[in-house]
Every structure is written in structure tokens, then in C-alpha cells.
N, C-alpha and C positions, 0 to 999 in steps of 0.2 A: 451614618445616614447618607454621607456624600457618595453618590453613585460612582464617581471617578475613583475615589479612594478605595471603595469596595472592590472594584475591578483590579486595581493594582495590588491590593492585599491578597486577592485570590490567586493571582499569578505567582506572587512571592511565596504564598503558603504552599502551593504545589511543589515548588522547588525545595522548600524547607522539609516537607514531608518525604521527598525523595532521598533525603540524607538521614532519615530517622528509622530506627528499628524498634520503637517503643509501642507495644500493643495497646497501651492505654490511649495513645493518640488516635487509634482507629475508632475507639469508643467515642471519643470527643467529636471526631468528624461525623460519625453517624448521628450523634445527638444534634449537631449543627444542621445536618441535612433536613431534620424534621421541621425546622422553622426557617430555613434559608430561602430567600427569594430566588426566582428562576435565574436571575443574572449571576448568582453566586454558586449555583449548584454544580455547574460544569467544572469550576475550579476545585471544588471539594472532591468530586469524583475523579478528576485528573490526579489529585494528590494521592488518593487510594491506589490508583493504577501505578503510580511511581514509587510507592512504598514497597520495598523488596522483602516483605514478610508475609507468611501464609495467611495471617489473620486479615490482612487488607484484601487479598484476593477472595477470601471467604465472604467478607462483607459485600464486595461487589456482586458476587454470585447471588447472595441473599436478596440484594436490591433489585435483581432482574424482574422478579414477579411483582414488585411493589411500585416500580417507577412508571412514569408516563413515557410517551414516545421519545421525547427529548432525552430523558434520563437513560432509556435503553440504548439510544444511539451513542451517548457518551460512554456508558458502561461497556458497550461493545468495543469502543476504541481503547478504553483504559485497560481492559483485560489483556491487551497485548503485552502488558508488563507482568503478567502472571501466567507463565507457561504451565503451571501446575493445575490450571482450570480450563482445559480444553472442552470439557463437556458443556460448560456455560456458553462458550462461543459457538459450538455446534448447534446449540438450541437457538441462539440469537441469529445464526445464519439462515434459519427457517422462519424468521419473523415476518409478519404480514407487511410491515413497513419497509420499503426499499432502502431507506437511509440506514436503518438498523442492520439490515442484511449486508449492505455494502461495507459498513464499518467492521462487522464481525468477520466477513470474508477476508478483508484486508489484514485483520489482526491474527488470523490463522497462519499467515506467512511468517511474521516475526517469531512466533512460538514454535515454528517448524512442525506443525501437527500432521504427521504422516497419515494418521487414521482419517484425516479430513479429505484426503486426495479424491476418493470417489465422489463425495459431495461436491467438491470444488469443480470437478470435471462436469458434473451435471449443471452447476450454476453458470458455466460458460454460456449456456443457452438461456439464462434468465432474461426476462423482457426488459429489465432495467440495465442501462448501459454501464453504470458505475459498478453494479454487482458483478456483471460479466467481466469487465476489465480488471477489477480487483481480484477476481478469481484467477485470471491468467497470471497476474503478478505473484500471487501467493503460491501457485503451482510451481513457478520458477524458483522461488526461494526455498521451498520444501525439497524440490528435486536436487538443488545444489547442495543443501545441507546434508541430505542422506545419500548423496552420490548415486542417485537412481533416476537418470533422465528417461530411461525407457518407460517408466510408469506414467509419464505425462506427455511423451513425444507425440503420440497420435492426436491427443486432445488439443495440444497447442498448435500443431501443424494445421489441424482443421479450423482453428480460430483465425488463422491468417486469411481465410475466405469470408469472415464475418462482414456483414454490411456496415458495421459501425467502426469508425476509424479508431476510436479509443480502445476498443477490444483488439483490433489488429496491432496497434502500436504496443500495447502491453504484452500481447502474445510474443511479438518479436523480442522485446526486452527480456521477457521471461526465458525465452530460448537462449538468448545471449548469456544470461546468468547461469543457466544450467548446462550450457555447452551442447545445445541440441541443433541438429541439422534436419531439414525436411527434404523428402524426395518429390513430393507432389507439388509443392509451391516453392518457387525460388525467391529468396530474399533479394537477389539481383533484379528480378522482374519488379518486385515491389518498389525498390529504390528508383527504378527507371520509369515506372508507369503509374504508381499509386497516386490518386488525386489529392490525398491528404498530406499536408506538410508534416504533421506529427508522425505519420507512418514512415515517411522517407527519412526523417531525422533518426527514428529508432533503427531503421535498416542500415543507415550509415554507421551508427554506433556498433551494431551487430557485426558488420564486416570489419570495422576497425579492431574490435576486440578479438575476432577470429584470427586476424593477421598477427596481432600481438601474441596470442597464445601459441600460434604455430611457429613463429620466429622464421628461421630460414626455410622451413618447409611450408610456408604460407602458400595458399592457392593463388596462382597468377590471376585467375578470373576475379577473385575478390579485389585485387589491386586495380585491375582494369575497370571494374564497376565503379570504384570510388573516383578514379581519374575521369571517367566519362561524366559522372555526376558533377565534379568540380567545374568542368568546362561547359556543361550543357543544361544543368538544372536552372530553371527560370527564377527560382526562389533563392535570394542571396543567403538566407540563413541555412538552407539545406546545402548549398554549395560550400559554404564555410565549414559546416559540420563534416562534409565529405573530405575536406582538406585536413581537418583536425578532429577526428572522432573522439568522443568522450570515453576514456578508459575507466575501468572500475577503480574506485578510490582505494587506497591502501588500508583504510580503516572505515568502519561504518558506525555512525552515531545516529540515534533517533533525534528528530527535530519536532518541536511544537510550533505549528504555524497558526498565526492569528490572522484571519481574513477580515479586511475592513471594507466598508461601503466605499463607493467611488469618491464621494465627497465627504466621508466621515473620518473619524479618528479613533473609533472604538470597534472592537471585534463584533461581528454579527453572526447570529445563529444560522444554521442550515446553509452555509455558503459552500 
């Protein structure tokens, strides 16, 4: 009955389920969902997403048509743990709710769904910023995995001219991941002139990674651009990033992030 205990148990349960391969537990989770309060449903769905057995992915796909908007949003997130279920994510990526679409589009990246590339390119123009930005990120991850930057180059280069900063920043990061260069829009120009701090931070990382990849053959223009940024950018965070760009980590692990209210101590929905 204690709300705080239930939340802690939910987080613990999803971790325990991630280490289990017992099909019977999938049935128990589904039974619990039938009577669970809204505050506990996300943890149960998270647990199904983290279980690495086919039955858990099947359960999530079956719940798509039965759940409310919040359930669909969480299912779209949880399906990132089940690369064998791309059809469910492709369906959710066309959901009427922007939050569901955004989560589904993001999840298509970790499962490296190459068949989703045409849809993701179209969603770069979605009216919702999160959907478009997440589409750019997923295109970069898919192109890197399948070593096919040409399939997404034109779309990501076009996204650099998007009016929304989040989309431009994610497009630059996606290009960096996939090793893409553009002829029409210069990352040097974005680093020097873009009004958004997030875009300039992404541009600094892009150039830093390009220099690291090229080694002794690095483009001198890339180095000059970072040096100019170090001395001239009016934002201290951007200047610092130009001095020390973030390089790709040696290993990649998924993270679960719990967003709190400004004055609160419990995770909040739709943050």
C-alpha cells in the first residue's frame, strides 16, 4: 500500500526481470498488469522490455492494442529491448500521439531496423520536434551499424537546415556516428554561426571525432574551426567543448533515466 515502497519495488523488479529467462514470469507480469495502478504499470512494462526472451517481446506487442496512451508510450520504449519485434515499433511510429511516436522512433535505432529507414526519413519532417530529432538519431545509429551512410546522407544533410535546434543537433550527432560529410551545409559554419548552444556543442563533437578518426590525415580546416571556437565563442560551455570534444565511448550501455520534478523526489510521467 505504501506508494514509496511500490515505486522502489517496481524499479528493483525490472532489474530482476532483466536477469531472468523464465517464461512463467511473463505470465505473472501480465496478470499483475491487469490490476496494477498507473504508478506501477511502467515498471512492469519496463521489466518485459528488459527480459531477453521472445515471449516477453510477444507480450509487449500484444499489449499495444489494449493499452492507453501512457501504456503505448512505455511499450514503444520497452520494445527497444526486443529487436525481433520491429513490426510493432513501425506501427507505433505512426501512432496519433506524438509521445508514442517519439519513443517508437527512438527505439528503432537500438534495434538497427534497416527496413525503417524510409519511414524515419519521412519523420524528419514530423511536426513534433521530439519525433523529428529522434528520427535523426536513429538514422545515424542504423547507418553506422549497417555501414551504409549513403542511404541517409541526403536526409541528414537536409535536416541541418531545420528550424528546430534539437533536430539540427541530433542530425549533426547522427552524421558523426555514421561518418557522414555534407557538401551543401558546413559543420564549420554551424559551429561559428548557429544561435543554438546545443547545435554548436554537437558541431564541436563532430569535428573532434572527425579529427580523431583521420589521425595524421585530419583536415586542417577542422582544427582551425575548433581553435577559433575556443578563442571566440561567447558561451563558456561551447568554448570548453571545442577545447575538449567528446569522443565516442569505448563501450555502449543502455541507461534508465528517472526524471524528477524540480522540487520533488519521485519520478514524474511524460517528462
